[in-house]
Steps between C-alpha positions, in 0.01 A plus 500: 500500500480605864821465701582543868768772527519610865343504844295810566705556820816532287366806315549832677227760462604763237813309389570288198634144470647333196381149413523274193196335358547256211819683394337848525633755753204641694495789745262440791359787708287489813310823551175582672410138569547400134781319322591620150728331245662686214755414236823583684700664224451873436466557124701824524845371602441148629521554876297270725180661628515266796762733651303816432328732750132441552260791578120518482451220252799584279849351474784724392787340306820511705707618205316800350179513710258407222164443666278194454153441651483183702137445403564458125869553415439820311799735483417852602782650293429643158509221241623256769262218404442240767643189661303180525280452808438150624208362707573427865320314772564427864393164634582386853775760535661393169533740204432367152566667164344401169714562192 
């Protein structure tokens, strides 16, 4: 189901934001005119990716710098797996996430 989670103006370019959608913590990222939504919890040690550093389409976990692509949630570390990626849309300046 699609849920409104934020106003686009609340999301800073290249920074993350933590939101909850139907009981799921989601990390939102605004980069290059797009909004991406990933599962917030890093599978390595459980840190929130919403507080990680974002560079060139990748978010780096704030705890141990594991890297995840914003486009698909794939971890760039050896055997790191992936985090879930959720569909986003922007309508009338409002950001929606579909879980």
